[in-house]
VMD Tcl script that builds the backbone (N, CA, C; Angstrom):
set m [mol new atoms 438]
animate dup $m
set s [atomselect $m all]
$s set {name element resname resid chain x y z} {
  {N N MET 1 A 76.825 -46.822 -124.143}
  {CA C MET 1 A 77.398 -45.742 -123.358}
  {C C MET 1 A 76.393 -44.592 -123.281}
  {N N HIS 2 A 76.324 -43.961 -122.132}
  {CA C HIS 2 A 75.374 -42.858 -121.922}
  {C C HIS 2 A 75.946 -41.555 -122.464}
  {N N ASN 3 A 75.065 -40.726 -123.002}
  {CA C ASN 3 A 75.446 -39.424 -123.509}
  {C C ASN 3 A 75.503 -38.443 -122.331}
  {N N PRO 4 A 76.699 -37.871 -122.001}
  {CA C PRO 4 A 76.820 -36.973 -120.838}
  {C C PRO 4 A 75.902 -35.757 -120.920}
  {N N SER 5 A 75.719 -35.191 -122.093}
  {CA C SER 5 A 74.875 -34.001 -122.180}
  {C C SER 5 A 73.413 -34.351 -121.925}
  {N N LYS 6 A 72.979 -35.556 -122.325}
  {CA C LYS 6 A 71.609 -35.983 -122.023}
  {C C LYS 6 A 71.430 -36.188 -120.531}
  {N N LEU 7 A 72.429 -36.786 -119.875}
  {CA C LEU 7 A 72.352 -37.004 -118.428}
  {C C LEU 7 A 72.282 -35.684 -117.681}
  {N N ILE 8 A 73.074 -34.709 -118.116}
  {CA C ILE 8 A 73.057 -33.388 -117.473}
  {C C ILE 8 A 71.692 -32.737 -117.684}
  {N N GLY 9 A 71.139 -32.862 -118.886}
  {CA C GLY 9 A 69.822 -32.294 -119.176}
  {C C GLY 9 A 68.732 -32.919 -118.320}
  {N N VAL 10 A 68.767 -34.244 -118.158}
  {CA C VAL 10 A 67.781 -34.936 -117.329}
  {C C VAL 10 A 67.929 -34.508 -115.869}
  {N N ALA 11 A 69.170 -34.417 -115.388}
  {CA C ALA 11 A 69.405 -33.992 -113.997}
  {C C ALA 11 A 68.896 -32.577 -113.776}
  {N N PHE 12 A 69.151 -31.681 -114.728}
  {CA C PHE 12 A 68.701 -30.297 -114.601}
  {C C PHE 12 A 67.172 -30.231 -114.587}
  {N N ALA 13 A 66.524 -30.966 -115.469}
  {CA C ALA 13 A 65.060 -30.979 -115.523}
  {C C ALA 13 A 64.482 -31.516 -114.217}
  {N N THR 14 A 65.119 -32.527 -113.651}
  {CA C THR 14 A 64.670 -33.081 -112.372}
  {C C THR 14 A 64.781 -32.045 -111.265}
  {N N LEU 15 A 65.898 -31.308 -111.219}
  {CA C LEU 15 A 66.077 -30.262 -110.212}
  {C C LEU 15 A 65.021 -29.176 -110.350}
  {N N LEU 16 A 64.720 -28.767 -111.578}
  {CA C LEU 16 A 63.701 -27.736 -111.792}
  {C C LEU 16 A 62.333 -28.233 -111.319}
  {N N THR 17 A 62.022 -29.484 -111.590}
  {CA C THR 17 A 60.750 -30.045 -111.152}
  {C C THR 17 A 60.668 -30.075 -109.633}
  {N N LEU 18 A 61.747 -30.500 -108.990}
  {CA C LEU 18 A 61.768 -30.532 -107.531}
  {C C LEU 18 A 61.621 -29.134 -106.948}
  {N N ALA 19 A 62.312 -28.154 -107.542}
  {CA C ALA 19 A 62.239 -26.775 -107.040}
  {C C ALA 19 A 60.827 -26.224 -107.197}
  {N N ALA 20 A 60.156 -26.567 -108.296}
  {CA C ALA 20 A 58.808 -26.058 -108.528}
  {C C ALA 20 A 57.816 -26.618 -107.519}
  {N N HIS 21 A 58.105 -27.805 -106.989}
  {CA C HIS 21 A 57.183 -28.442 -106.058}
  {C C HIS 21 A 57.693 -28.410 -104.625}
  {N N ALA 22 A 58.730 -27.618 -104.375}
  {CA C ALA 22 A 59.287 -27.539 -103.024}
  {C C ALA 22 A 58.264 -26.934 -102.069}
  {N N GLU 23 A 58.278 -27.428 -100.847}
  {CA C GLU 23 A 57.389 -26.899 -99.821}
  {C C GLU 23 A 57.764 -25.457 -99.510}
  {N N PRO 24 A 56.781 -24.600 -99.251}
  {CA C PRO 24 A 57.111 -23.226 -98.882}
  {C C PRO 24 A 57.802 -23.184 -97.522}
  {N N THR 25 A 58.604 -22.163 -97.325}
  {CA C THR 25 A 59.235 -21.917 -96.030}
  {C C THR 25 A 58.310 -20.988 -95.255}
  {N N VAL 26 A 57.905 -21.419 -94.074}
  {CA C VAL 26 A 57.015 -20.611 -93.239}
  {C C VAL 26 A 57.833 -20.061 -92.087}
  {N N ILE 27 A 57.893 -18.734 -91.987}
  {CA C ILE 27 A 58.635 -18.059 -90.924}
  {C C ILE 27 A 57.623 -17.532 -89.910}
  {N N VAL 28 A 57.732 -18.009 -88.683}
  {CA C VAL 28 A 56.902 -17.513 -87.594}
  {C C VAL 28 A 57.863 -16.999 -86.528}
  {N N CYS 29 A 57.883 -15.701 -86.334}
  {CA C CYS 29 A 58.759 -15.109 -85.324}
  {C C CYS 29 A 58.207 -15.404 -83.932}
  {N N PRO 30 A 59.095 -15.621 -82.967}
  {CA C PRO 30 A 58.607 -15.761 -81.590}
  {C C PRO 30 A 57.821 -14.511 -81.201}
  {N N PRO 31 A 56.670 -14.661 -80.544}
  {CA C PRO 31 A 55.834 -13.503 -80.218}
  {C C PRO 31 A 56.472 -12.555 -79.200}
  {N N THR 32 A 57.374 -13.073 -78.373}
  {CA C THR 32 A 58.076 -12.222 -77.405}
  {C C THR 32 A 59.543 -12.590 -77.408}
  {N N LEU 33 A 60.352 -11.684 -76.933}
  {CA C LEU 33 A 61.794 -11.890 -76.831}
  {C C LEU 33 A 62.190 -11.630 -75.394}
  {N N ASP 34 A 62.843 -12.601 -74.778}
  {CA C ASP 34 A 63.305 -12.446 -73.404}
  {C C ASP 34 A 64.770 -12.017 -73.466}
  {N N ALA 35 A 65.030 -10.784 -73.142}
  {CA C ALA 35 A 66.390 -10.249 -73.187}
  {C C ALA 35 A 66.611 -9.364 -71.971}
  {N N THR 36 A 67.804 -9.415 -71.449}
  {CA C THR 36 A 68.150 -8.616 -70.283}
  {C C THR 36 A 69.029 -7.451 -70.722}
  {N N GLU 37 A 68.666 -6.261 -70.297}
  {CA C GLU 37 A 69.469 -5.082 -70.599}
  {C C GLU 37 A 70.518 -4.897 -69.514}
  {N N SER 38 A 71.655 -4.387 -69.923}
  {CA C SER 38 A 72.659 -4.024 -68.915}
  {C C SER 38 A 73.170 -2.629 -69.246}
  {N N PRO 39 A 73.195 -1.761 -68.246}
  {CA C PRO 39 A 73.583 -0.368 -68.489}
  {C C PRO 39 A 75.100 -0.227 -68.632}
  {N N HIS 40 A 75.479 0.698 -69.486}
  {CA C HIS 40 A 76.889 1.062 -69.654}
  {C C HIS 40 A 76.960 2.572 -69.798}
  {N N GLY 41 A 77.898 3.155 -69.162}
  {CA C GLY 41 A 78.133 4.579 -69.353}
  {C C GLY 41 A 77.295 5.508 -68.502}
  {N N ALA 42 A 76.651 4.992 -67.443}
  {CA C ALA 42 A 75.907 5.905 -66.562}
  {C C ALA 42 A 76.914 6.762 -65.798}
  {N N ALA 43 A 76.739 8.060 -65.864}
  {CA C ALA 43 A 77.666 8.993 -65.221}
  {C C ALA 43 A 77.545 8.883 -63.696}
  {N N ASP 44 A 78.599 9.290 -63.012}
  {CA C ASP 44 A 78.589 9.284 -61.543}
  {C C ASP 44 A 77.378 10.059 -61.035}
  {N N GLY 45 A 76.783 9.542 -59.976}
  {CA C GLY 45 A 75.636 10.191 -59.372}
  {C C GLY 45 A 74.306 9.684 -59.904}
  {N N TRP 46 A 74.320 8.897 -60.969}
  {CA C TRP 46 A 73.090 8.349 -61.544}
  {C C TRP 46 A 72.911 6.902 -61.104}
  {N N GLN 47 A 71.667 6.543 -60.816}
  {CA C GLN 47 A 71.321 5.164 -60.505}
  {C C GLN 47 A 70.540 4.597 -61.679}
  {N N VAL 48 A 70.727 3.323 -61.940}
  {CA C VAL 48 A 69.978 2.654 -63.008}
  {C C VAL 48 A 68.901 1.800 -62.356}
  {N N GLU 49 A 67.660 1.988 -62.789}
  {CA C GLU 49 A 66.545 1.211 -62.277}
  {C C GLU 49 A 65.725 0.689 -63.443}
  {N N VAL 50 A 64.938 -0.320 -63.187}
  {CA C VAL 50 A 64.060 -0.891 -64.199}
  {C C VAL 50 A 62.721 -0.173 -64.148}
  {N N ASP 51 A 62.241 0.285 -65.301}
  {CA C ASP 51 A 60.931 0.923 -65.407}
  {C C ASP 51 A 59.873 -0.179 -65.410}
  {N N GLN 52 A 59.199 -0.363 -64.289}
  {CA C GLN 52 A 58.205 -1.430 -64.143}
  {C C GLN 52 A 56.967 -1.198 -65.013}
  {N N GLY 53 A 56.804 0.020 -65.503}
  {CA C GLY 53 A 55.640 0.333 -66.330}
  {C C GLY 53 A 55.837 -0.023 -67.797}
  {N N LYS 54 A 57.059 -0.344 -68.202}
  {CA C LYS 54 A 57.321 -0.677 -69.608}
  {C C LYS 54 A 56.783 -2.054 -69.930}
  {N N ARG 55 A 56.224 -2.175 -71.109}
  {CA C ARG 55 A 55.766 -3.476 -71.589}
  {C C ARG 55 A 56.972 -4.301 -72.007}
  {N N GLY 56 A 56.743 -5.569 -72.226}
  {CA C GLY 56 A 57.813 -6.479 -72.635}
  {C C GLY 56 A 58.265 -6.246 -74.062}
  {N N LYS 57 A 59.091 -7.133 -74.515}
  {CA C LYS 57 A 59.628 -7.074 -75.869}
  {C C LYS 57 A 58.757 -7.951 -76.774}
  {N N PHE 58 A 57.707 -7.328 -77.343}
  {CA C PHE 58 A 56.744 -8.041 -78.163}
  {C C PHE 58 A 57.066 -7.842 -79.637}
  {N N LEU 59 A 56.732 -8.857 -80.448}
  {CA C LEU 59 A 56.978 -8.798 -81.885}
  {C C LEU 59 A 56.344 -7.550 -82.476}
  {N N ASP 60 A 57.134 -6.816 -83.251}
  {CA C ASP 60 A 56.653 -5.583 -83.872}
  {C C ASP 60 A 56.524 -5.731 -85.385}
  {N N SER 61 A 57.506 -6.392 -86.017}
  {CA C SER 61 A 57.450 -6.511 -87.477}
  {C C SER 61 A 58.389 -7.598 -87.973}
  {N N ILE 62 A 58.150 -8.003 -89.212}
  {CA C ILE 62 A 59.036 -8.912 -89.927}
  {C C ILE 62 A 59.475 -8.172 -91.183}
  {N N SER 63 A 60.773 -8.162 -91.439}
  {CA C SER 63 A 61.319 -7.471 -92.610}
  {C C SER 63 A 62.097 -8.454 -93.473}
  {N N VAL 64 A 62.168 -8.149 -94.764}
  {CA C VAL 64 A 62.928 -8.962 -95.713}
  {C C VAL 64 A 64.117 -8.125 -96.181}
  {N N PHE 65 A 65.283 -8.753 -96.234}
  {CA C PHE 65 A 66.522 -8.071 -96.592}
  {C C PHE 65 A 67.218 -8.772 -97.751}
  {N N SER 66 A 67.891 -7.993 -98.562}
  {CA C SER 66 A 68.796 -8.526 -99.570}
  {C C SER 66 A 70.164 -8.570 -98.918}
  {N N GLY 67 A 70.606 -9.757 -98.552}
  {CA C GLY 67 A 71.846 -9.923 -97.803}
  {C C GLY 67 A 71.566 -9.862 -96.311}
  {N N PRO 68 A 72.589 -10.096 -95.505}
  {CA C PRO 68 A 72.407 -10.067 -94.047}
  {C C PRO 68 A 71.877 -8.713 -93.582}
  {N N PRO 69 A 70.990 -8.711 -92.590}
  {CA C PRO 69 A 70.381 -7.451 -92.122}
  {C C PRO 69 A 71.389 -6.399 -91.666}
  {N N ASN 70 A 72.575 -6.813 -91.200}
  {CA C ASN 70 A 73.553 -5.800 -90.769}
  {C C ASN 70 A 74.085 -4.983 -91.946}
  {N N GLU 71 A 73.811 -5.413 -93.178}
  {CA C GLU 71 A 74.174 -4.621 -94.361}
  {C C GLU 71 A 73.103 -3.577 -94.683}
  {N N MET 72 A 71.979 -3.620 -93.975}
  {CA C MET 72 A 70.894 -2.642 -94.028}
  {C C MET 72 A 70.239 -2.488 -95.402}
  {N N ALA 73 A 70.111 -3.581 -96.157}
  {CA C ALA 73 A 69.416 -3.537 -97.447}
  {C C ALA 73 A 67.993 -4.056 -97.258}
  {N N ASN 74 A 67.219 -3.312 -96.462}
  {CA C ASN 74 A 65.833 -3.655 -96.149}
  {C C ASN 74 A 64.983 -3.442 -97.399}
  {N N LEU 75 A 64.277 -4.473 -97.833}
  {CA C LEU 75 A 63.484 -4.390 -99.056}
  {C C LEU 75 A 62.069 -3.889 -98.764}
  {N N VAL 76 A 61.544 -3.103 -99.666}
  {CA C VAL 76 A 60.171 -2.603 -99.582}
  {C C VAL 76 A 59.296 -3.615 -100.318}
  {N N PRO 77 A 58.117 -3.949 -99.774}
  {CA C PRO 77 A 57.254 -4.895 -100.487}
  {C C PRO 77 A 56.897 -4.382 -101.881}
  {N N ASP 78 A 56.766 -5.326 -102.821}
  {CA C ASP 78 A 56.353 -4.969 -104.176}
  {C C ASP 78 A 54.872 -4.638 -104.231}
  {N N ARG 79 A 54.120 -5.244 -103.330}
  {CA C ARG 79 A 52.678 -5.006 -103.316}
  {C C ARG 79 A 52.159 -5.179 -101.894}
  {N N THR 80 A 51.259 -4.295 -101.493}
  {CA C THR 80 A 50.576 -4.409 -100.207}
  {C C THR 80 A 49.092 -4.197 -100.463}
  {N N SER 81 A 48.278 -5.090 -99.898}
  {CA C SER 81 A 46.832 -4.954 -100.080}
  {C C SER 81 A 46.130 -5.252 -98.759}
  {N N SER 82 A 45.032 -4.559 -98.532}
  {CA C SER 82 A 44.231 -4.762 -97.320}
  {C C SER 82 A 42.842 -5.197 -97.713}
  {N N LYS 83 A 42.334 -6.172 -96.969}
  {CA C LYS 83 A 40.981 -6.652 -97.195}
  {C C LYS 83 A 40.409 -7.013 -95.840}
  {N N SER 84 A 39.267 -6.439 -95.529}
  {CA C SER 84 A 38.627 -6.668 -94.243}
  {C C SER 84 A 39.602 -6.274 -93.135}
  {N N LEU 85 A 39.946 -7.178 -92.267}
  {CA C LEU 85 A 40.840 -6.869 -91.149}
  {C C LEU 85 A 42.193 -7.543 -91.324}
  {N N GLU 86 A 42.644 -7.656 -92.582}
  {CA C GLU 86 A 43.929 -8.286 -92.877}
  {C C GLU 86 A 44.690 -7.495 -93.935}
  {N N ARG 87 A 46.002 -7.410 -93.734}
  {CA C ARG 87 A 46.879 -6.777 -94.730}
  {C C ARG 87 A 47.892 -7.826 -95.174}
  {N N LYS 88 A 48.142 -7.874 -96.485}
  {CA C LYS 88 A 49.147 -8.783 -97.026}
  {C C LYS 88 A 50.176 -7.958 -97.784}
  {N N SER 89 A 51.436 -8.313 -97.548}
  {CA C SER 89 A 52.540 -7.656 -98.252}
  {C C SER 89 A 53.327 -8.725 -98.992}
  {N N LEU 90 A 53.682 -8.437 -100.245}
  {CA C LEU 90 A 54.375 -9.399 -101.092}
  {C C LEU 90 A 55.708 -8.829 -101.553}
  {N N TRP 91 A 56.767 -9.600 -101.363}
  {CA C TRP 91 A 58.090 -9.266 -101.871}
  {C C TRP 91 A 58.405 -10.246 -102.997}
  {N N ARG 92 A 58.754 -9.735 -104.176}
  {CA C ARG 92 A 59.247 -10.574 -105.272}
  {C C ARG 92 A 60.771 -10.440 -105.262}
  {N N LEU 93 A 61.442 -11.541 -105.080}
  {CA C LEU 93 A 62.901 -11.539 -104.920}
  {C C LEU 93 A 63.534 -11.882 -106.254}
  {N N ARG 94 A 63.902 -10.841 -106.994}
  {CA C ARG 94 A 64.328 -10.995 -108.389}
  {C C ARG 94 A 65.819 -10.801 -108.607}
  {N N GLY 95 A 66.592 -10.809 -107.548}
  {CA C GLY 95 A 68.022 -10.580 -107.703}
  {C C GLY 95 A 68.703 -11.735 -108.413}
  {N N PRO 96 A 70.000 -11.578 -108.703}
  {CA C PRO 96 A 70.763 -12.668 -109.315}
  {C C PRO 96 A 70.655 -13.936 -108.460}
  {N N ALA 97 A 70.863 -15.089 -109.098}
  {CA C ALA 97 A 70.693 -16.379 -108.425}
  {C C ALA 97 A 71.542 -16.516 -107.167}
  {N N ASP 98 A 72.682 -15.819 -107.104}
  {CA C ASP 98 A 73.556 -15.962 -105.932}
  {C C ASP 98 A 73.225 -14.969 -104.811}
  {N N THR 99 A 72.162 -14.182 -104.977}
  {CA C THR 99 A 71.757 -13.233 -103.934}
  {C C THR 99 A 71.183 -13.993 -102.749}
  {N N SER 100 A 71.639 -13.640 -101.548}
  {CA C SER 100 A 71.055 -14.257 -100.351}
  {C C SER 100 A 70.001 -13.306 -99.790}
  {N N TYR 101 A 68.880 -13.870 -99.396}
  {CA C TYR 101 A 67.810 -13.095 -98.794}
  {C C TYR 101 A 67.643 -13.530 -97.345}
  {N N TRP 102 A 67.337 -12.575 -96.498}
  {CA C TRP 102 A 67.216 -12.809 -95.064}
  {C C TRP 102 A 65.914 -12.216 -94.557}
  {N N VAL 103 A 65.473 -12.700 -93.408}
  {CA C VAL 103 A 64.347 -12.096 -92.708}
  {C C VAL 103 A 64.819 -11.685 -91.321}
  {N N ALA 104 A 64.161 -10.665 -90.782}
  {CA C ALA 104 A 64.479 -10.192 -89.434}
  {C C ALA 104 A 63.176 -9.921 -88.690}
  {N N CYS 105 A 63.134 -10.394 -87.462}
  {CA C CYS 105 A 62.017 -10.135 -86.560}
  {C C CYS 105 A 62.456 -9.019 -85.623}
  {N N SER 106 A 61.682 -7.934 -85.560}
  {CA C SER 106 A 62.025 -6.847 -84.644}
  {C C SER 106 A 60.969 -6.759 -83.553}
  {N N TYR 107 A 61.395 -6.232 -82.397}
  {CA C TYR 107 A 60.566 -6.254 -81.197}
  {C C TYR 107 A 60.442 -4.866 -80.592}
  {N N ILE 108 A 59.251 -4.581 -80.054}
  {CA C ILE 108 A 59.001 -3.327 -79.349}
  {C C ILE 108 A 59.879 -3.311 -78.104}
  {N N ASN 109 A 60.410 -2.158 -77.747}
  {CA C ASN 109 A 61.264 -1.971 -76.566}
  {C C ASN 109 A 62.578 -2.736 -76.657}
  {N N SER 110 A 63.069 -2.971 -77.875}
  {CA C SER 110 A 64.333 -3.684 -78.021}
  {C C SER 110 A 65.044 -3.227 -79.288}
  {N N THR 111 A 66.359 -3.223 -79.243}
  {CA C THR 111 A 67.153 -2.952 -80.441}
  {C C THR 111 A 67.646 -4.259 -81.056}
  {N N LEU 112 A 67.267 -5.391 -80.462}
  {CA C LEU 112 A 67.697 -6.698 -80.950}
  {C C LEU 112 A 66.810 -7.167 -82.095}
  {N N LEU 113 A 67.421 -7.871 -83.035}
  {CA C LEU 113 A 66.700 -8.499 -84.141}
  {C C LEU 113 A 66.973 -9.998 -84.096}
  {N N LEU 114 A 65.978 -10.795 -84.424}
  {CA C LEU 114 A 66.203 -12.214 -84.682}
  {C C LEU 114 A 66.260 -12.345 -86.198}
  {N N THR 115 A 67.345 -12.905 -86.722}
  {CA C THR 115 A 67.519 -12.964 -88.173}
  {C C THR 115 A 67.774 -14.399 -88.621}
  {N N ARG 116 A 67.440 -14.644 -89.874}
  {CA C ARG 116 A 67.747 -15.948 -90.472}
  {C C ARG 116 A 67.767 -15.802 -91.979}
  {N N ALA 117 A 68.630 -16.592 -92.598}
  {CA C ALA 117 A 68.715 -16.604 -94.055}
  {C C ALA 117 A 67.569 -17.440 -94.610}
  {N N LEU 118 A 67.038 -17.004 -95.734}
  {CA C LEU 118 A 66.033 -17.790 -96.436}
  {C C LEU 118 A 66.744 -18.835 -97.287}
  {N N PRO 119 A 66.081 -19.940 -97.590}
  {CA C PRO 119 A 66.715 -20.953 -98.430}
  {C C PRO 119 A 67.100 -20.373 -99.793}
  {N N ALA 120 A 68.208 -20.857 -100.327}
  {CA C ALA 120 A 68.641 -20.434 -101.661}
  {C C ALA 120 A 67.524 -20.733 -102.650}
  {N N GLY 121 A 67.335 -19.846 -103.603}
  {CA C GLY 121 A 66.308 -20.043 -104.617}
  {C C GLY 121 A 64.948 -19.485 -104.250}
  {N N THR 122 A 64.814 -18.903 -103.060}
  {CA C THR 122 A 63.533 -18.293 -102.669}
  {C C THR 122 A 63.239 -17.137 -103.615}
  {N N ARG 123 A 62.053 -17.105 -104.199}
  {CA C ARG 123 A 61.718 -16.087 -105.197}
  {C C ARG 123 A 60.648 -15.101 -104.739}
  {N N GLN 124 A 59.893 -15.428 -103.687}
  {CA C GLN 124 A 58.916 -14.466 -103.181}
  {C C GLN 124 A 58.539 -14.809 -101.755}
  {N N CYS 125 A 58.082 -13.789 -101.030}
  {CA C CYS 125 A 57.600 -13.954 -99.654}
  {C C CYS 125 A 56.338 -13.126 -99.484}
  {N N GLU 126 A 55.395 -13.659 -98.708}
  {CA C GLU 126 A 54.159 -12.932 -98.420}
  {C C GLU 126 A 53.924 -12.919 -96.914}
  {N N LEU 127 A 53.710 -11.727 -96.378}
  {CA C LEU 127 A 53.465 -11.519 -94.957}
  {C C LEU 127 A 51.998 -11.192 -94.746}
  {N N SER 128 A 51.390 -11.819 -93.731}
  {CA C SER 128 A 50.018 -11.474 -93.368}
  {C C SER 128 A 50.010 -10.826 -91.993}
  {N N GLU 129 A 49.191 -9.785 -91.858}
  {CA C GLU 129 A 49.058 -9.058 -90.593}
  {C C GLU 129 A 47.572 -8.851 -90.313}
  {N N ARG 130 A 47.192 -8.955 -89.052}
  {CA C ARG 130 A 45.818 -8.663 -88.646}
  {C C ARG 130 A 45.719 -7.181 -88.308}
  {N N LEU 131 A 44.594 -6.580 -88.671}
  {CA C LEU 131 A 44.390 -5.146 -88.469}
  {C C LEU 131 A 43.208 -4.877 -87.548}
  {N N LEU 132 A 43.268 -3.733 -86.898}
  {CA C LEU 132 A 42.115 -3.217 -86.166}
  {C C LEU 132 A 41.188 -2.537 -87.169}
  {N N ARG 133 A 39.978 -2.225 -86.765}
  {CA C ARG 133 A 39.043 -1.516 -87.662}
  {C C ARG 133 A 39.597 -0.171 -88.113}
  {N N THR 134 A 40.460 0.424 -87.311}
  {CA C THR 134 A 41.055 1.718 -87.661}
  {C C THR 134 A 42.120 1.585 -88.741}
  {N N GLY 135 A 42.536 0.351 -89.040}
  {CA C GLY 135 A 43.606 0.121 -90.005}
  {C C GLY 135 A 44.961 -0.061 -89.349}
  {N N ALA 136 A 45.048 0.188 -88.031}
  {CA C ALA 136 A 46.309 -0.018 -87.311}
  {C C ALA 136 A 46.576 -1.521 -87.193}
  {N N ARG 137 A 47.830 -1.883 -87.163}
  {CA C ARG 137 A 48.213 -3.289 -87.059}
  {C C ARG 137 A 47.907 -3.832 -85.669}
  {N N LEU 138 A 47.218 -4.948 -85.607}
  {CA C LEU 138 A 46.923 -5.637 -84.356}
  {C C LEU 138 A 47.996 -6.675 -84.052}
  {N N SER 139 A 48.353 -7.459 -85.075}
  {CA C SER 139 A 49.379 -8.477 -84.867}
  {C C SER 139 A 50.039 -8.846 -86.189}
  {N N VAL 140 A 51.256 -9.336 -86.063}
  {CA C VAL 140 A 52.023 -9.795 -87.201}
  {C C VAL 140 A 51.794 -11.300 -87.329}
  {N N GLY 141 A 51.454 -11.745 -88.518}
  {CA C GLY 141 A 51.223 -13.174 -88.749}
  {C C GLY 141 A 52.497 -13.876 -89.148}
  {N N LYS 142 A 52.375 -14.713 -90.151}
  {CA C LYS 142 A 53.529 -15.477 -90.609}
  {C C LYS 142 A 53.965 -14.992 -91.977}
  {N N LEU 143 A 55.218 -15.272 -92.277}
  {CA C LEU 143 A 55.806 -14.949 -93.571}
  {C C LEU 143 A 55.960 -16.267 -94.312}
  {N N ILE 144 A 55.337 -16.373 -95.486}
  {CA C ILE 144 A 55.419 -17.596 -96.281}
  {C C ILE 144 A 56.257 -17.301 -97.506}
  {N N CYS 145 A 57.353 -18.039 -97.653}
  {CA C CYS 145 A 58.286 -17.814 -98.751}
  {C C CYS 145 A 58.371 -19.052 -99.639}
  {N N GLN 146 A 58.510 -18.804 -100.933}
  {CA C GLN 146 A 58.628 -19.897 -101.906}
  {C C GLN 146 A 59.740 -19.614 -102.875}
}
mol reanalyze $m
mol bondsrecalc $m
mol representation Tube
mol addrep $m
């Protein structure tokens, strides 16, 4: 007869091994967002027109949240470093095991966010961004979470 506590111990050790070797989650936000605005509340006498000079809805940033983004618990990176023309930001996700972490992609000229939950057990995320020589952000790269 098998010892139940030994079986549970072996199963737990197997899960830990699998988690340690799990593939990272790579988050790549769509570079643009196609969204149509519709006006509400324009007072009588006003016309609504499209500003043809406005740029599109281009990716502006990726943020990490503790819980769904509508709860507004936007996390600050634990570490940010710049080298050459690249900046890396690292979030260490140290909350209780049942904490859900989310990412949100935000876009210039839009109030819309694209959001998604990170897999359970995610413990850190690193974002890479390309920089101009002035230090200003040129583009947002990918977010790699493990």
